[in-house]
N, C-alpha and C positions, 0 to 999 in steps of 0.2 A: 578503773582503767589501769592496765598494765602496759608500760612502755619500756622496751629494751633496746639498747643501741650500743654500738661499738664502732671504733674507727682505727685506722692504721695509717702509718706514714707511707710515703711513696718515694721510690728512687727516680721517678720521672721529673725533669725540670719543669714540666707543664702542669704537674699535679701537686696540690698541697696535701690532700689526704683522700682516702676512700672510706666510706662509712656505710653501715647498713642498720636497719631498725625494724622493729616489729611492735605493733600496737594492737590492743584488743579492748573492746568496751566503748564507752562514750565519755568524752571529756573535752574541755577546752585546753589547748596547749599554747604556751607562750613561745612564739618564734622570735628568737633574739636577733639583733642586727648583725649583719656580716658584710665585710668589704669585698668578698670574693663572689664569683658566680660559679654555678655548678650544673652538672647534667644529672638529672634525677629520674629514676625508674621506680614505679610503685604498682602494686597489685591491690585493687580495691574491689572487694566482692567478686573476685574471679576475673576481673578485667584489668589488663595491663595498660599502663600509661607511661609516657616519657615526656620530659620537659626540660628546657634550658631555663634556669632561674638566674636572674641578675642579683646584684648586691641589694641588701635590705638596709635602709638607712635608719630604721627605728624598729623597736619591738612591736609585735602585733599578735593578735589572738587568732588561733586556727582551730576550727571545730574538727574533732576526730570522732568518727562514728563507725562502729563495726570493727572487724579484723582487717589489718592491712600489713603488708611487708614492703620495705623500700630499700633502695640501694642508691648511693650518690657518689659522684666523682666531683670533688671540690677542686677547682683549678687554682693554680698559683697566680699571683698578681702579674699582669702582663700577658697572660695567655688569653687569646681572643678567638672568636669565630667571625671572620671578616664578612660573611654573608648576612650576619644578624646585626641589628642596631644594639647599642648598649642598653641592656634591659634593667635599668635601675628601678627597684621596687615593682618589677613586673616579670613576666615569664612568657616563653613561647613554647606551646605544646606541640609535640610531633603530630603531623597530620595523619599518620597511619602507624599503628602499633599492633603487633601480634604477640603471642606468648614468647616468641624467640627473637623477633626483629623489631626495629623502629626505623623511621625515616628522618634523616637530618641532611640538610644541604641538598635536597633533591635526590638522595640516594638511600638505599636500604643498608642497614648495619645490624650486626648481631648484638643482642642485649648481653652485656658482660656479666660475669660472676664477681663476687667480692675479691677473689684472689687473682683475677686476670684482667682487671679494669685497664691496666696500663697497655695491654695488647690492643685494645680498642683505641685508646688515645694515640698510640703509635701509628695505627692505620689512618686515623683522622688527620694526623700531621702529614703523613706521606701524601695523602690525597688533597692536601691544601684546605681542608675544612677547618683546621685549627692552626694558628700561628702564634708566635710569641715574641714580645719585645723584652729582651732581658734587662734593658735599662730600667724598666718600670719596677720589676721585682727588686732590683738593686737599690734604687732610691727609696722604695717603701721601707726597706730594712736598714736604712741609714747610710747607704753607700754614697760616695761622692761622684756625681755625673761629670762626664767630660764635655758636656754641652751646656748651653746657657739655661738659666732658670725658666725662661718662657718656653723654651723647647721641651724641658722636662715637664712643665705643667700641661702642655698640649698632649704629650705622649701618654702621661698618666691618665688624663681625662679621656683620651681616645681609646685606651685599653680597658679602662674600668668604669667610665662614666662618673667617676668621683674625683674630687681634689685630693691632694696629698694630706691636707689637714683633716678632711672627712675620714679618710682611711685610718689615720692615726688615732682619731677620737674613738672610732668604732673598736679598733683593736685594743686600745687602752681599756675601754669599758669591759671588753670580754676578759682581758687579763685580770682586771679588778674583781670581776665576778668569781673567777677561779680562785683567786687568793682568799677572798672572803669565805668561799665555800670550803676552803682548806683550813679555815680557822684563824686567819690573820685578822687582827683588829682593824677597824675602819681607819683610824688615825695612822696606823702603820702603812696601810694601802695608799693613803693620801701622800705620805712622804716618799714611798717607794716609786710611785708612778707619776709624781709631779702634778697632782691636783692642787689647786689653790688652797682648799680647805675641805672640811667634810660636807658642807652644803653643795660645793662644786661636784664632789664625788656622787652625792645623792642624786643630783639632777642628771648626771651622766648615766647612772645605773637605771633610773626610771625611764629615760629616753631610749637607751640602746638595749637594755636587758629586760626591762619591765618588772624589776624586783627592787626592793629596798635592801640595804646592807644587812639589816636584821633578818629579813626573810632568807637571804642567801646563806647566812650563818646557821639558821635553824633547819635548812633544807629547802631547796628552791621550788619543789613541786614539779609539775610536768612542764618541761621545757624542751626546745629543740636541742640538737647535739651541740655541746659547748666544749671546745678543746683548746689546748694551748697552740697557737700558731707559731711556726718556726720557718726560717728560710728553707725553701725546697732544695733538694739535691741538685748540685750543678750550678747553684747560683753564685 
């Protein structure tokens, strides 16, 4: 199995990153947990697909078969599609997809390229298919809200389907995996990221990343795209 992927940052406040990937052969890939949702396009054996995928609260196994290419727009916390329910651990596939277009919110849209994904997002925003609650993004990244704690909890849950605590646990595990993959010792990761101890780190990695610290240090194998999350532009 050969899996190639890359991602880039975005200057849109609605977008966390844009990524693309290519796979060939047959293998089981580990899909790591993520606290964001995304719009994904992929070609599988000559057929195009499009889907809105919600946050994933645990690592899972995904079967890869044959050759495929994919493109994804990962949205910033607080960006939502009001016409869809919060798709935690689930997805909503487009009802009609061609080589160049897909249907979302009852309308047809062009499938974007890696370099112009923001143009599609801007159109979706103008047409009301996408909206954003900037408070959610702010509090996720440690900002102080000017509303009460219960209001914050409701708005975070409404936008993401997750609690603030769940988002932070997922993001911390993702950062831990990157640090371990970069050669940092597990005990140093524990201290840097605020885990209680190494068993606490181990449980978090197993649940959200599907790998042990040792495996991540040796080379994680076939995994979904794992990148360092940062506050999007304009936040």
